N, C-alpha and C positions, 0 to 999 in steps of 0.2 A: 522541442525536446520530445523524445520518445523512448519507450522501453521495448526491448525485444524479448520475446518469450523463449529464446534460446540462451538466456542468461547474459546477453550482450546489451549494451546500451550506448547511445551517442548523445552528446550535447552539441547542439548546433549554434548556440548563441553565446558561448563563452570563449575566451582566448585559448583555453586548452581544449583540444578536440579528443574526446574519448572514442577513438576509432577501434570498435570491436573489442573493447576491453572486457575481459572476463571478470565479472565482479562476484559472481555466485556460482555454486555448483549446479543449481537448477534455475528454473525460469524466474526472471524479474517480473513482478506483477504490480508493484506500486513504487512511487517515488514522490519526494517533495523537496522544495527548496526552503532555506531559512529566510529571514526577513530581508537580509541584504544580498541574497543570492551567492553567498560565499561558501555555503555548504549544501551538498546534495545527499539526501538519504534515500537508499533503495531497499525495498523489502522483497523477499524471495520465498519460493516454495521450499528452499533448503533450510528454513527456520532461522534465518539470520537477517539482520539489518546491517548494512555497511554505509558509513558516512564518508564522503569524499570532499576534499578541498577542490572547489571548481576552478581555481586559478592554476593549480599544479596537477590535478588529476590524481593526487596521492590519497590513499585511504587514511583517515584520522581515527576511526573507531569502528570496531566490529562488535555487534551485539548478537548473542545466540539465545534463542527461545527454546526451552526444553519443556515439553509437555506431552500428554497422551494424545494419540491420534484420533481424529474425528472424521467421519465421512463428509466429503465436500458435497454440498447440494448440487443436484444436476444442473440447475440454472447457472451456477457459477462455472461449472465445468464447460457448459455450452458456450458461455460468454468468452471464456479463455480460448476455446477452440476456434470460435469465429474471429477473435482478434488475431490469433496466430495465422489463420487462413488469409485474412486481409493483409497482414504484414508480409506473408510469403508472396502474394500477388504484387505488392509494391516493390519487393526486392527483385522479383523477376523482371518487372518493367525497368527498374534501374539498371539491372544487368544487361538488358537488351539495348538500352540507350548507350551504356558505357562500353559494351562489348566484353565485359569482364564478369567477375563473380559478383553476386548480389550482396547487399549490405549485411544480410544475416547468414551468408554462407560461411562454412568453416574455413579458416585459414590454415596454412601449413603448421603442423605441430599441435593443432587443437583437436580434441576428441569430442565426439558427439555425446551428449549426456541425456539420460532419461529423466523425466519428471512430469508432474502434473497428473498423477494418477488419482484414483478415487479416494484415497486416504492421505491425509496430510496434516501436519502441524505448522502450516505455512504462516508467514507474516502477511496479513491481508491488506493492511493499510498503515501508513506513517504520516505524521503531521508535525511540522515545526510550529512552535509558539515563540515569536521573537527570533533572536539570533542563535540561541544555544539550547533551548528547551525542546526536547523531541519526545513525542508520544507515539506509541506503536500498539497495534492490536493484532492478535493472531486468531486463526480459525479454531484453536482450542480454548478460546475465551480468556486469554491472558492480555492484560493491559500493563504497559510499563511506561514510566516517565523518566527520561534520562537527561542529565545535564551533560551535553556533549563537550563543552569546554573543560569541565572537570573530569570527564570520563567516568562518571558514577551514576548509578541508578538511584533516583530519588524516591520513587514510589512504585508499588506493584499491586495489582488487583486481579484475582482469578475468579471468573464467573462460573467455574465448574463445568466447563465444556460448552457453555452457551456462547458460541463463537462470534467473532466480529467480522462484518463485511466491509465496513468503511468507518473511518473516523475523520473529524474535521474540527479545527479550532475556531471558536467564535470570533467574529470580526470586531465586535465592540467590547468584548471582555476576554482578554487573552488567557484567563485562567479556566475558562469553561471549554470542555471538550464534548462534542456530540458523537454519538456512536449508533450505528445501525447494526443490529445483532441477528444471528441466525435463528433465535427463538421467537422472532417477530416483534421484539420490543425495541423501542427507540429510547436510548438512555442519555442523560447528561451527567458528565463527571466533572468534579473539581480537580484540576491538575495540581493544585497545591497539596492535596491529600490522596488523590486517586479514589475518592469516595463517590458513589452514585448519589446525586443530589436531586434528580428528577427522572421519571420514566413515563413513557406513553405507550399504551397498548391499543390493540384493535386489529392488527394483522393476525391471520391464522397460520401463516407460514413465514419463512425467512425473509427479512428485509434485505434487498439486494443493492439499493442505492438510495441516496437522499440528497436534498438540497436545502439550504437555509436561506431565508429571505434576507435582504440587505439590512433590514433593521433588527434582525435576529428575533423577530416575534413569532415566526412560523417555520415549521419544517414540513417539506413535501417528501414523502417516502414512497418507494415502489417495492413491491413484494412478489415473491414466488406464488402468492395466492391470487395473482392476476389482478390486483387492485392497487390504486394509488390513494394515499390518505394525506390530508393536511392537518397537522397537529399545532395547536397553540402552545407557544413556549412561555407565555406570560405567567 
C-alpha cells in the first residue's frame, strides 16, 4: 500500500484496485486499515478524512476538520518534500519501464492541485481501533474519535493549537491512544472519553515520530530538537 502526495493512492493487495482515484482535493499524507482490512481511512492536507470500503472502493464516510491554521514545522515540510521526490523518481522509473505515463501523472480530465504550503489545518494521522472506531489528529491540535459504522463522532478534544504529528492505538489495550505532539509532549489519551490520561515531557521542540514497544511499556520518540528519547509508559 502507498499514498501519493498528489492526492492519489493505490491499493495493491485488495481485490479492488484504486487506480489513480482522486480521494482528496490536496495531498494524502496518512492512512490506516481497520482490524479486518475492510475499511481504509485516508487523511489529507485538505482537512478531511475519507473512509473507503476496500472491497468496492466506494467511500463510506467523509469527515471534515475545521480549525484555525497553524504553521507546519520545517522538518515536517522537508519530510513531505523528500517523500514526494522519492515517489516522483519511482513514478519515472515505472514510466520508463512501461513506456507510458507514471503512476502519479495526471490523467485526462484531471487538474493539478496545489497544496502542502507552510500553513495548514491538515489531518496529520489516522488510526483504527478494532473494526469501526477511528481516531484522527490534526496539525491544529484537534483529536476526534468516530464510530464509522454509525457515522457519528463520539468524542472530541482540542489542545488549543498544540498540533499532532502522529497517533497510534495501543496493541494490548484498544482504548489507549498514543500521540506525538508539536509542542514536544508525548500524550496518552483514553479513546472512551478522549481525555489525556498521561503525558511525558523532555523534548524542547516538536515530536516528529514515535514507536511503541511490543509490550507497550516504552515509547521511543524522535524530535526536531535532534534528539531521541525513551519514555517509560508504566
